[in-house]
PyMOL Python script that loads the backbone (N, CA, C, O; Angstrom):
from pymol import cmd

cmd.read_pdbstr("""\
ATOM      1  N   MET A   1     223.498  33.229  43.302  1.00  0.00           N
ATOM      2  CA  MET A   1     223.677  34.448  42.448  1.00  0.00           C
ATOM      3  C   MET A   1     224.849  35.276  43.021  1.00  0.00           C
ATOM      4  O   MET A   1     224.806  35.603  44.207  1.00  0.00           O
ATOM      5  N   PRO A   2     225.883  35.628  42.253  1.00  0.00           N
ATOM      6  CA  PRO A   2     226.967  36.388  42.738  1.00  0.00           C
ATOM      7  C   PRO A   2     226.536  37.847  43.057  1.00  0.00           C
ATOM      8  O   PRO A   2     225.508  38.330  42.583  1.00  0.00           O
ATOM      9  N   PHE A   3     227.315  38.478  43.827  1.00  0.00           N
ATOM     10  CA  PHE A   3     227.090  39.872  44.145  1.00  0.00           C
ATOM     11  C   PHE A   3     227.134  40.775  42.887  1.00  0.00           C
ATOM     12  O   PHE A   3     227.977  40.550  42.018  1.00  0.00           O
ATOM     13  N   PRO A   4     226.279  41.754  42.773  1.00  0.00           N
ATOM     14  CA  PRO A   4     226.286  42.630  41.592  1.00  0.00           C
ATOM     15  C   PRO A   4     227.625  43.290  41.354  1.00  0.00           C
ATOM     16  O   PRO A   4     228.039  43.477  40.210  1.00  0.00           O
ATOM     17  N   GLU A   5     228.320  43.652  42.462  1.00  0.00           N
ATOM     18  CA  GLU A   5     229.647  44.316  42.346  1.00  0.00           C
ATOM     19  C   GLU A   5     230.636  43.394  41.653  1.00  0.00           C
ATOM     20  O   GLU A   5     231.431  43.813  40.812  1.00  0.00           O
ATOM     21  N   ALA A   6     230.560  42.109  42.038  1.00  0.00           N
ATOM     22  CA  ALA A   6     231.504  41.059  41.457  1.00  0.00           C
ATOM     23  C   ALA A   6     231.193  40.851  39.969  1.00  0.00           C
ATOM     24  O   ALA A   6     232.116  40.741  39.163  1.00  0.00           O
ATOM     25  N   VAL A   7     229.937  40.797  39.601  1.00  0.00           N
ATOM     26  CA  VAL A   7     229.537  40.643  38.218  1.00  0.00           C
ATOM     27  C   VAL A   7     230.066  41.831  37.427  1.00  0.00           C
ATOM     28  O   VAL A   7     230.666  41.651  36.367  1.00  0.00           O
ATOM     29  N   GLU A   8     229.846  43.055  37.936  1.00  0.00           N
ATOM     30  CA  GLU A   8     230.256  44.214  37.262  1.00  0.00           C
ATOM     31  C   GLU A   8     231.748  44.267  37.072  1.00  0.00           C
ATOM     32  O   GLU A   8     232.215  44.672  36.007  1.00  0.00           O
ATOM     33  N   ARG A   9     232.516  43.872  38.070  1.00  0.00           N
ATOM     34  CA  ARG A   9     233.974  43.879  38.034  1.00  0.00           C
ATOM     35  C   ARG A   9     234.437  42.854  36.981  1.00  0.00           C
ATOM     36  O   ARG A   9     235.422  43.085  36.279  1.00  0.00           O
ATOM     37  N   ARG A  10     233.761  41.788  36.883  1.00  0.00           N
ATOM     38  CA  ARG A  10     234.214  40.740  35.916  1.00  0.00           C
ATOM     39  C   ARG A  10     233.844  41.116  34.512  1.00  0.00           C
ATOM     40  O   ARG A  10     234.625  40.839  33.602  1.00  0.00           O
ATOM     41  N   LEU A  11     232.710  41.728  34.272  1.00  0.00           N
ATOM     42  CA  LEU A  11     232.230  42.005  32.907  1.00  0.00           C
ATOM     43  C   LEU A  11     232.592  43.365  32.394  1.00  0.00           C
ATOM     44  O   LEU A  11     232.446  43.602  31.195  1.00  0.00           O
ATOM     45  N   ASN A  12     233.055  44.278  33.218  1.00  0.00           N
ATOM     46  CA  ASN A  12     233.396  45.606  32.787  1.00  0.00           C
ATOM     47  C   ASN A  12     234.856  45.628  32.329  1.00  0.00           C
ATOM     48  O   ASN A  12     235.731  46.214  32.967  1.00  0.00           O
ATOM     49  N   LYS A  13     235.074  44.962  31.192  1.00  0.00           N
ATOM     50  CA  LYS A  13     236.412  44.833  30.585  1.00  0.00           C
ATOM     51  C   LYS A  13     236.368  45.025  29.108  1.00  0.00           C
ATOM     52  O   LYS A  13     235.291  45.019  28.512  1.00  0.00           O
ATOM     53  N   LYS A  14     237.563  45.204  28.469  1.00  0.00           N
ATOM     54  CA  LYS A  14     237.644  45.196  27.049  1.00  0.00           C
ATOM     55  C   LYS A  14     238.497  43.993  26.673  1.00  0.00           C
ATOM     56  O   LYS A  14     239.395  43.617  27.427  1.00  0.00           O
ATOM     57  N   ILE A  15     238.235  43.386  25.529  1.00  0.00           N
ATOM     58  CA  ILE A  15     238.948  42.183  25.080  1.00  0.00           C
ATOM     59  C   ILE A  15     239.657  42.506  23.792  1.00  0.00           C
ATOM     60  O   ILE A  15     239.065  43.098  22.889  1.00  0.00           O
ATOM     61  N   CYS A  16     240.911  42.130  23.691  1.00  0.00           N
ATOM     62  CA  CYS A  16     241.718  42.295  22.532  1.00  0.00           C
ATOM     63  C   CYS A  16     241.241  41.351  21.413  1.00  0.00           C
ATOM     64  O   CYS A  16     241.053  40.154  21.629  1.00  0.00           O
ATOM     65  N   MET A  17     241.054  41.916  20.231  1.00  0.00           N
ATOM     66  CA  MET A  17     240.581  41.114  19.066  1.00  0.00           C
ATOM     67  C   MET A  17     241.674  40.242  18.482  1.00  0.00           C
ATOM     68  O   MET A  17     241.375  39.298  17.751  1.00  0.00           O
ATOM     69  N   ARG A  18     242.944  40.532  18.785  1.00  0.00           N
ATOM     70  CA  ARG A  18     244.084  39.793  18.288  1.00  0.00           C
ATOM     71  C   ARG A  18     244.492  38.685  19.226  1.00  0.00           C
ATOM     72  O   ARG A  18     244.647  37.545  18.787  1.00  0.00           O
ATOM     73  N   CYS A  19     244.676  38.981  20.532  1.00  0.00           N
ATOM     74  CA  CYS A  19     245.265  37.946  21.429  1.00  0.00           C
ATOM     75  C   CYS A  19     244.284  37.585  22.545  1.00  0.00           C
ATOM     76  O   CYS A  19     244.629  36.755  23.386  1.00  0.00           O
ATOM     77  N   TYR A  20     243.093  38.157  22.599  1.00  0.00           N
ATOM     78  CA  TYR A  20     242.016  37.891  23.492  1.00  0.00           C
ATOM     79  C   TYR A  20     242.401  38.141  24.996  1.00  0.00           C
ATOM     80  O   TYR A  20     241.870  37.511  25.910  1.00  0.00           O
ATOM     81  N   ALA A  21     243.308  39.050  25.179  1.00  0.00           N
ATOM     82  CA  ALA A  21     243.667  39.407  26.580  1.00  0.00           C
ATOM     83  C   ALA A  21     242.613  40.328  27.153  1.00  0.00           C
ATOM     84  O   ALA A  21     241.972  41.094  26.434  1.00  0.00           O
ATOM     85  N   ARG A  22     242.445  40.239  28.464  1.00  0.00           N
ATOM     86  CA  ARG A  22     241.464  41.177  29.172  1.00  0.00           C
ATOM     87  C   ARG A  22     242.178  42.456  29.437  1.00  0.00           C
ATOM     88  O   ARG A  22     243.325  42.436  29.882  1.00  0.00           O
ATOM     89  N   ASN A  23     241.537  43.592  29.179  1.00  0.00           N
ATOM     90  CA  ASN A  23     242.101  44.863  29.434  1.00  0.00           C
ATOM     91  C   ASN A  23     241.153  45.698  30.228  1.00  0.00           C
ATOM     92  O   ASN A  23     239.978  45.340  30.306  1.00  0.00           O
ATOM     93  N   SER A  24     241.569  46.782  30.825  1.00  0.00           N
ATOM     94  CA  SER A  24     240.660  47.642  31.626  1.00  0.00           C
ATOM     95  C   SER A  24     239.745  48.361  30.641  1.00  0.00           C
ATOM     96  O   SER A  24     240.064  48.513  29.462  1.00  0.00           O
ATOM     97  N   ILE A  25     238.580  48.804  31.166  1.00  0.00           N
ATOM     98  CA  ILE A  25     237.582  49.458  30.329  1.00  0.00           C
ATOM     99  C   ILE A  25     238.090  50.773  29.782  1.00  0.00           C
ATOM    100  O   ILE A  25     237.577  51.253  28.771  1.00  0.00           O
ATOM    101  N   ARG A  26     239.077  51.367  30.414  1.00  0.00           N
ATOM    102  CA  ARG A  26     239.672  52.609  29.907  1.00  0.00           C
ATOM    103  C   ARG A  26     240.796  52.426  28.911  1.00  0.00           C
ATOM    104  O   ARG A  26     241.296  53.402  28.352  1.00  0.00           O
ATOM    105  N   ALA A  27     241.188  51.226  28.689  1.00  0.00           N
ATOM    106  CA  ALA A  27     242.331  50.894  27.779  1.00  0.00           C
ATOM    107  C   ALA A  27     242.041  51.392  26.363  1.00  0.00           C
ATOM    108  O   ALA A  27     240.895  51.338  25.914  1.00  0.00           O
ATOM    109  N   GLU A  28     243.016  51.853  25.686  1.00  0.00           N
ATOM    110  CA  GLU A  28     242.927  52.236  24.268  1.00  0.00           C
ATOM    111  C   GLU A  28     243.667  51.262  23.368  1.00  0.00           C
ATOM    112  O   GLU A  28     243.414  51.171  22.167  1.00  0.00           O
ATOM    113  N   ARG A  29     244.639  50.499  24.020  1.00  0.00           N
ATOM    114  CA  ARG A  29     245.374  49.461  23.268  1.00  0.00           C
ATOM    115  C   ARG A  29     245.587  48.302  24.221  1.00  0.00           C
ATOM    116  O   ARG A  29     245.452  48.462  25.434  1.00  0.00           O
ATOM    117  N   CYS A  30     245.914  47.149  23.691  1.00  0.00           N
ATOM    118  CA  CYS A  30     246.110  45.928  24.468  1.00  0.00           C
ATOM    119  C   CYS A  30     247.341  46.035  25.283  1.00  0.00           C
ATOM    120  O   CYS A  30     248.349  46.578  24.833  1.00  0.00           O
ATOM    121  N   ARG A  31     247.281  45.519  26.499  1.00  0.00           N
ATOM    122  CA  ARG A  31     248.444  45.557  27.436  1.00  0.00           C
ATOM    123  C   ARG A  31     249.459  44.533  27.068  1.00  0.00           C
ATOM    124  O   ARG A  31     250.627  44.676  27.429  1.00  0.00           O
ATOM    125  N   LYS A  32     249.058  43.461  26.337  1.00  0.00           N
ATOM    126  CA  LYS A  32     250.030  42.358  25.975  1.00  0.00           C
ATOM    127  C   LYS A  32     250.663  42.549  24.614  1.00  0.00           C
ATOM    128  O   LYS A  32     251.871  42.381  24.448  1.00  0.00           O
ATOM    129  N   CYS A  33     249.832  42.905  23.635  1.00  0.00           N
ATOM    130  CA  CYS A  33     250.373  42.975  22.248  1.00  0.00           C
ATOM    131  C   CYS A  33     250.333  44.340  21.644  1.00  0.00           C
ATOM    132  O   CYS A  33     250.885  44.534  20.561  1.00  0.00           O
ATOM    133  N   GLY A  34     249.692  45.327  22.298  1.00  0.00           N
ATOM    134  CA  GLY A  34     249.692  46.682  21.769  1.00  0.00           C
ATOM    135  C   GLY A  34     248.653  46.943  20.690  1.00  0.00           C
ATOM    136  O   GLY A  34     248.589  48.059  20.173  1.00  0.00           O
ATOM    137  N   TYR A  35     247.856  45.983  20.339  1.00  0.00           N
ATOM    138  CA  TYR A  35     246.847  46.145  19.288  1.00  0.00           C
ATOM    139  C   TYR A  35     245.777  47.144  19.732  1.00  0.00           C
ATOM    140  O   TYR A  35     245.413  47.163  20.908  1.00  0.00           O
ATOM    141  N   THR A  36     245.257  47.987  18.806  1.00  0.00           N
ATOM    142  CA  THR A  36     244.304  48.995  19.166  1.00  0.00           C
ATOM    143  C   THR A  36     242.843  48.503  18.938  1.00  0.00           C
ATOM    144  O   THR A  36     241.884  49.203  19.264  1.00  0.00           O
ATOM    145  N   GLY A  37     242.710  47.309  18.384  1.00  0.00           N
ATOM    146  CA  GLY A  37     241.347  46.793  18.127  1.00  0.00           C
ATOM    147  C   GLY A  37     240.765  46.067  19.351  1.00  0.00           C
ATOM    148  O   GLY A  37     240.878  44.848  19.479  1.00  0.00           O
ATOM    149  N   LEU A  38     240.145  46.842  20.238  1.00  0.00           N
ATOM    150  CA  LEU A  38     239.543  46.278  21.444  1.00  0.00           C
ATOM    151  C   LEU A  38     238.041  46.348  21.322  1.00  0.00           C
ATOM    152  O   LEU A  38     237.495  47.274  20.721  1.00  0.00           O
ATOM    153  N   ARG A  39     237.352  45.327  21.916  1.00  0.00           N
ATOM    154  CA  ARG A  39     235.923  45.326  22.004  1.00  0.00           C
ATOM    155  C   ARG A  39     235.498  45.223  23.453  1.00  0.00           C
ATOM    156  O   ARG A  39     236.264  44.738  24.285  1.00  0.00           O
ATOM    157  N   VAL A  40     234.293  45.669  23.775  1.00  0.00           N
ATOM    158  CA  VAL A  40     233.781  45.543  25.109  1.00  0.00           C
ATOM    159  C   VAL A  40     233.358  44.073  25.326  1.00  0.00           C
ATOM    160  O   VAL A  40     232.774  43.459  24.434  1.00  0.00           O
ATOM    161  N   LYS A  41     233.656  43.516  26.513  1.00  0.00           N
ATOM    162  CA  LYS A  41     233.295  42.159  26.835  1.00  0.00           C
ATOM    163  C   LYS A  41     231.749  42.042  26.788  1.00  0.00           C
ATOM    164  O   LYS A  41     231.015  42.943  27.193  1.00  0.00           O
ATOM    165  N   SER A  42     231.317  40.912  26.284  1.00  0.00           N
ATOM    166  CA  SER A  42     229.846  40.643  26.137  1.00  0.00           C
ATOM    167  C   SER A  42     229.205  40.587  27.520  1.00  0.00           C
ATOM    168  O   SER A  42     229.751  39.984  28.444  1.00  0.00           O
ATOM    169  N   LYS A  43     228.043  41.219  27.651  1.00  0.00           N
ATOM    170  CA  LYS A  43     227.281  41.179  28.920  1.00  0.00           C
ATOM    171  C   LYS A  43     226.396  40.024  28.994  1.00  0.00           C
ATOM    172  O   LYS A  43     225.983  39.624  30.083  1.00  0.00           O
ATOM    173  N   GLU A  44     226.069  39.440  27.837  1.00  0.00           N
ATOM    174  CA  GLU A  44     225.123  38.250  27.805  1.00  0.00           C
ATOM    175  C   GLU A  44     225.921  36.984  27.606  1.00  0.00           C
ATOM    176  O   GLU A  44     226.931  36.934  26.904  1.00  0.00           O
ATOM    177  N   ILE A  45     225.397  35.946  28.279  1.00  0.00           N
ATOM    178  CA  ILE A  45     225.960  34.632  28.091  1.00  0.00           C
ATOM    179  C   ILE A  45     225.353  33.978  26.878  1.00  0.00           C
ATOM    180  O   ILE A  45     224.127  33.920  26.775  1.00  0.00           O
ATOM    181  N   LYS A  46     226.132  33.494  25.976  1.00  0.00           N
ATOM    182  CA  LYS A  46     225.629  32.841  24.792  1.00  0.00           C
ATOM    183  C   LYS A  46     225.293  31.413  25.116  1.00  0.00           C
ATOM    184  O   LYS A  46     226.110  30.692  25.688  1.00  0.00           O
ATOM    185  N   SER A  47     224.131  31.004  24.767  1.00  0.00           N
ATOM    186  CA  SER A  47     223.664  29.649  25.022  1.00  0.00           C
ATOM    187  C   SER A  47     224.106  28.690  23.909  1.00  0.00           C
ATOM    188  O   SER A  47     224.157  29.084  22.744  1.00  0.00           O
ATOM    189  N   ALA A  48     224.411  27.499  24.236  1.00  0.00           N
ATOM    190  CA  ALA A  48     224.692  26.454  23.210  1.00  0.00           C
ATOM    191  C   ALA A  48     223.400  25.912  22.683  1.00  0.00           C
ATOM    192  O   ALA A  48     222.499  25.625  23.471  1.00  0.00           O
ATOM    193  N   LYS A  49     223.265  25.760  21.421  1.00  0.00           N
ATOM    194  CA  LYS A  49     222.050  25.223  20.835  1.00  0.00           C
ATOM    195  C   LYS A  49     222.310  23.909  20.157  1.00  0.00           C
ATOM    196  O   LYS A  49     221.389  23.308  19.604  1.00  0.00           O
TER     197      LYS A  49
END
""", "prot")
cmd.dss("prot")
cmd.show_as("cartoon", "prot")
cmd.util.cbc("prot")
cmd.orient("prot")
């Protein structure tokens, strides 16, 4: 099991809906393409069924 700090650092991000770049949690627009449609990275792992 990874350290809780490492998990938090990895999951505490925003993802661009256009180019899928990782951005800081404080970002208001994408660092790569400038798009303002950001979502918070999923905290749950989706299982394959």
